[in-house]
N, C-alpha and C positions, 0 to 999 in steps of 0.2 A: 317164819312168818313173812319174810320179805320176798318170797317167791310164790307167785300165784299164777294160775293158768290165764292165758290171754283172754279167754272168754269171760273171765270174772273181773277183768280190769276195770270195766265201766261201773261195776257195782262194788263200792268199797265197804259195804256193810260187813263183809267177811272179816275185816280187820278187827272190829270191835268184838265180834263173836269169838274169833280165835284167841284174841288177847285175854278175854274173860275166861275162856275155857282153860287156858294155860295157867293163869295166875290164881284163879279161884281155889283150886285144889291145893295150892301151895301156901295160901295166905296164913293159915293157922300156925305153920311151922317156919315161916319165912325168917323171922328174927333169930330163932335158935339155930338155923342152918348156917348163918353167916357170922354169928358171934357179935361182940360189941365193937361196932365200927364208929362209935361216937367220936373218938379222937380224930379220925380221918375226916368225918363230916365237919367237925369243929374247925379244923385247919382250913378246909376248903371254903367254908362260909367266911372265915376271917379274911381270906385272900379275895373274896368277892367284894369286900369293903362296903358293907351295908351301913348307911348312916342311921342314927336313931330316928325313929318316926317314919321310916321308909315303908313302902308297900312292896312285898316280895311274893312271888308265885312259885310254889314248888310243884312242877308239872311231872306227873307220874310219881306222886309222893309215896305210893305203896302203903306200907304200914305206918308211915309217918316218922321214920327215924330221924329225918332232918328237921322236923317241925320245932322241937324244943330249942335246937341250936339257932334256928332262924329267928324264933321269938326272942331269945336272949340278945341277938344282934340288933334287932330293930326296937326293942324295948316295948313297954306297955302302950306307948303312943303310936307304935307302928301297926301295920296290918300284915298278917300272914295268911295266905290262901294255899290250901293243899288240894290238889286235883288228881284224881285217878279214875280210870275207866272201869275198874273192877270193884263192885260193891263189897265183896268179902275183904279186900285189902283195907278199905275204909272202916269196915266193922272192927277189924283187929286194931286199927289206929285208935278207935274210940275205946275199945276194951283196955288198952294200955294207957289211957288218959291223955292221949296226944291231941284230942280234939280241944282240950283246954288251951292249947297253944296256937290254934289256927281255926279258920273257917274251912270246913271240908266240903269239897264239891265233887259230885259224880259227873264225869264228862270225858270227852275225847280230846286228846291233846291237839288234834288237827282242826278242831272247831271249838276253840276255847270260849266258855261262857263269860268272857271278860271284855269290857269295852276297849276300844282302841286307845293306846297310849296310857293305860291306867296304872301300870306297875313300874316301879323303879328298878326291879331286878327279877330275873328268872333263874331258878335253880333247877337243873335237870339232871338227876342222878339215875344212870342206867336207862335212860329214855331213848336216846336217838337211834340206837341199833334196832329198836322195835318199831320204828316208823317206816311204813311201806314206801313213802315218798319223802325222803329227807329234806330236799330243798323246800318243798311246800311246808313241811313241819317247822323248819327253821324260820321260814317267812311268817308263819302264824305266831311263833314266839316273838318275832320282831313286831308284829302288828300290835300286840298288847303292851309293848314296852315303849316308854317315852324316849324321845331323842336323848342320847347319852346314857340310856339305861344299860344295865349290865346283865350278862349271861354267864352262868357257870355250867359247863358240861362236865359231869363228874362221875367217877366210879371208884369204889374203894379197893380196886385192884388195877394194876397197869394192864395195858392191852396184851402184852406177851404172856403175863401170868394168867390172865383170864383165858386166853386161847389155849394155853397148855392145860388148864383145868378141864377144858372141854375137848381135849385131845385133837387139836388142830394147830396149824401153823398160821402165822400172820401173812396176809397178802398185801402187796404195796398198793393195791387199788381199793382197799377198804376205806369207808368214808371217814373214819377217825384217824387215818394216817396223816402225818403232819403235812405232807404235800397236797393232800386232797381237802382237808378240813378248811383251810384258809380260803380257798376259792369258793367252796360251798357256802361258807358263812358270808363272804363278800357278795355273792349273788343273791343272798336272802336278806340283806339289809344290815349285816353285822360287820364289824372289823375285828379280826383275831388279835388279841392283845398279849396272850400268854399261852404256852403249850408245855405241859409237863407230863411225862409218861414213864416214870420209874416203876419198878415192880410193885410197889405198895399202893399206887393210886394212879388214876388218870384225871387230869384237870386241864380243861381248856377254858380260858376266860376271853370274853368278847364284849364289845361295846356297840350299842345301837347307833347306827349312822344317821 
């Protein structure tokens, strides 16, 4: 989805269409395909360091696997927002009762329906590799975050393990590579605070500058 003909570059509506087409048919079986990743999500949210009463946005929340963990972190006084571009993913989140942990929003991660500086933290699991313009996407996440707000870029598999699963090898120029992600974040309003990429997960933590 990151490669598009030059003649389509000016019309980015293709991104929403392609994303929905890809994820809609997978929504019903999404959770069963990947098993129980709750411990990995719990550990990542713990490292994000959410205070009680915080407002957190889960961008690309999918079926809402992180929403109960985020709710537990911020407590009943906090606010959890779960946003996804695919209606079918949000429908599965509701079927699993996860709407009880968050307000679910249908929307594009590149144009978040959230006011500037409204959230204390952003949780982005498996999101950034699906953004056609990563610097612009990271800048949009920065826009909705207050100064000093936190960002977690997470995946319950490390980069090498995920690449092997898809039958490819890692390239040094990939956006989540350690040498590339820091400058990408810095140019988008973030400071990279932590980077962890063992086989069992990927987690990069950043702060809003």
